C-alpha positions as CSV (number, residue, x, y, z in Angstrom):
1,L,-200.8,-183.3,91.8
2,V,-199.3,-184.1,95.3
3,S,-202.1,-182.8,97.2
4,Q,-204.5,-185.2,94.9
5,L,-203.0,-188.2,96.2
6,P,-204.5,-190.9,99.2
7,E,-202.7,-189.6,102.3
8,A,-201.2,-193.2,102.5
9,N,-199.3,-192.5,99.3
10,L,-198.5,-189.1,100.3
11,I,-196.9,-190.5,103.5
12,L,-195.0,-193.0,101.9
13,L,-193.6,-190.5,99.4
14,R,-192.4,-188.1,101.6
15,H,-190.4,-190.9,103.7
16,L,-189.1,-192.1,100.4
17,F,-187.8,-188.8,99.1
18,G,-186.8,-187.6,102.5
19,V,-184.4,-190.5,102.9
20,L,-183.4,-190.0,98.8
21,H,-182.8,-186.2,99.6
22,H,-181.0,-187.0,103.0
23,I,-178.3,-189.1,101.0
24,E,-178.3,-186.5,98.4
25,Q,-177.4,-183.9,100.8
26,N,-174.0,-186.2,101.7
27,S,-173.2,-186.5,98.1
28,G,-169.5,-185.0,98.7
29,V,-169.1,-188.5,100.7
30,N,-171.3,-191.2,99.1
31,Q,-170.8,-189.8,95.4
32,M,-174.9,-190.1,95.4
33,N,-176.2,-186.9,93.9
34,A,-179.9,-186.4,93.0
35,F,-178.9,-187.6,89.1
36,N,-177.2,-190.8,90.0
37,L,-180.1,-191.6,92.7
38,A,-182.9,-191.1,90.2
39,L,-181.1,-193.3,87.8
40,C,-180.9,-196.1,90.2
41,I,-184.4,-195.7,91.5
42,A,-186.5,-194.8,88.7
43,P,-186.8,-197.8,86.7
44,N,-188.4,-199.3,89.9
45,M,-190.9,-196.4,90.6
46,L,-192.9,-195.9,87.1
47,W,-192.8,-198.2,84.1
48,L,-194.9,-198.4,80.8
49,P,-197.7,-200.3,81.2
50,S,-196.8,-202.5,78.3
51,P,-194.0,-204.1,76.8
52,T,-192.7,-201.9,74.0
53,G,-189.4,-201.4,72.0
54,P,-186.1,-200.8,73.3
55,E,-185.7,-197.3,72.1
56,E,-189.2,-196.3,73.6
57,E,-188.2,-198.0,76.9
58,S,-185.2,-196.0,77.0
59,Q,-186.9,-192.7,76.2
60,S,-189.6,-193.7,78.9
61,T,-186.5,-194.5,81.2
62,K,-184.9,-191.2,80.9
63,K,-188.0,-189.4,81.5
64,V,-188.8,-190.9,84.7
65,A,-185.5,-190.5,86.0
66,L,-185.4,-186.8,85.3
67,L,-188.7,-186.6,87.3
68,V,-187.3,-188.6,90.1
69,Q,-184.2,-186.1,90.3
70,F,-186.5,-183.0,90.1
71,L,-188.7,-184.8,93.0
72,I,-185.4,-185.2,95.0
73,E,-183.7,-181.8,94.3
74,N,-187.2,-180.4,95.2
75,S,-188.6,-182.7,98.0
76,G,-188.8,-179.7,100.8
77,E,-190.7,-177.6,98.6
78,I,-193.1,-180.7,97.2
79,F,-193.4,-182.5,100.3
80,G,-193.3,-180.1,102.9
81,G,-190.3,-178.1,104.6
82,D,-189.9,-180.4,107.4
83,I,-189.0,-183.4,105.6
84,A,-185.7,-183.7,106.9
85,S,-187.5,-183.9,110.3
86,L,-189.0,-187.2,109.3
87,F,-185.8,-188.6,110.5
């Protein structure tokens, strides 16, 4: 799916997840592991297109958080192994 994104979107995601991965790599100092980062950023990345009930919103938020966590933990494989070189 990543390879099907427009180049501008891919560059943005590479940089965003590069930063998140870098933060996660220092979780021993900053307490921000991939799970914590995902909980913080996921609600701002994807959301349901129309208002729904609290239960459905909660389930959606959990799914998005799991996706963001996966992307952070596997950013090198997903966005290219040289993601750390962006910085």
